C-alpha positions in Angstrom: -12.9 0.2 20.1 -10.3 -2.4 20.6 -6.9 -2.3 19.0 -5.5 -4.9 16.6 -4.0 -8.0 18.1 -0.3 -8.9 17.9 0.6 -12.5 18.0 4.2 -13.4 19.1 5.4 -16.9 18.7 8.5 -18.1 20.6 9.8 -20.8 18.2 12.1 -22.4 20.8 9.2 -23.1 23.2 6.2 -22.9 20.8 4.6 -20.4 23.2 2.1 -18.1 21.6 1.4 -14.7 23.2 -1.6 -12.7 21.9 -2.1 -9.1 23.0 -3.4 -5.8 21.9 -1.0 -3.3 20.4 0.5 -0.8 22.8 0.3 3.0 22.1 3.6 3.1 20.2 2.8 0.0 18.0 -0.7 1.3 17.3 0.6 4.8 16.3 3.1 3.1 13.9 0.5 0.9 12.4 -1.7 3.9 11.7 1.2 5.8 10.2 2.1 2.8 8.0 -1.5 2.4 6.9 -1.7 6.1 5.9 1.5 5.8 3.9 0.2 2.8 2.0 -3.0 4.6 1.3 -1.1 7.6 0.0 1.1 5.5 -2.2 -1.9 3.7 -3.7 -3.7 7.0 -4.4 -0.5 8.4 -6.0 -0.2 5.3 -8.2 -3.9 5.5 -9.2 -3.6 9.2 -10.0 -0.4 8.5 -12.1 -2.3 5.7 -14.0 -5.3 8.1 -14.6 -2.9 10.8 -15.8 -1.3 8.4 -18.2 -4.6 7.2 -19.7 -5.8 10.8 -20.1 -2.6 11.8 -21.9 -2.9 8.8 -24.3 -6.5 9.8 -25.0 -5.5 13.4 -25.7 -2.8 12.1 -28.1 -5.2 9.7 -29.7 -3.0 6.7 -29.3 -3.1 3.4 -27.4 -0.7 2.2 -24.8 0.8 -0.3 -27.3 1.4 2.5 -29.8 3.1 4.6 -27.1 5.4 1.7 -26.3 6.3 1.4 -30.0 7.1 5.1 -30.1 9.3 4.9 -27.0 11.2 1.8 -28.0 
């Protein structure tokens, strides 16, 4: 499997270099991707928890906002 391509543009010469990520860049890209996925899962879980709480309380999100304002 080939690695993602990096494109480097030298603005002073308009030279464009395209190459595969090296080991360090690829490891960092995988780490970054895992962090983004974990953050998205945590946000989705927090939203699901909020909806479940509102349902248990029997109120809507708008009603909760009124109570908290």
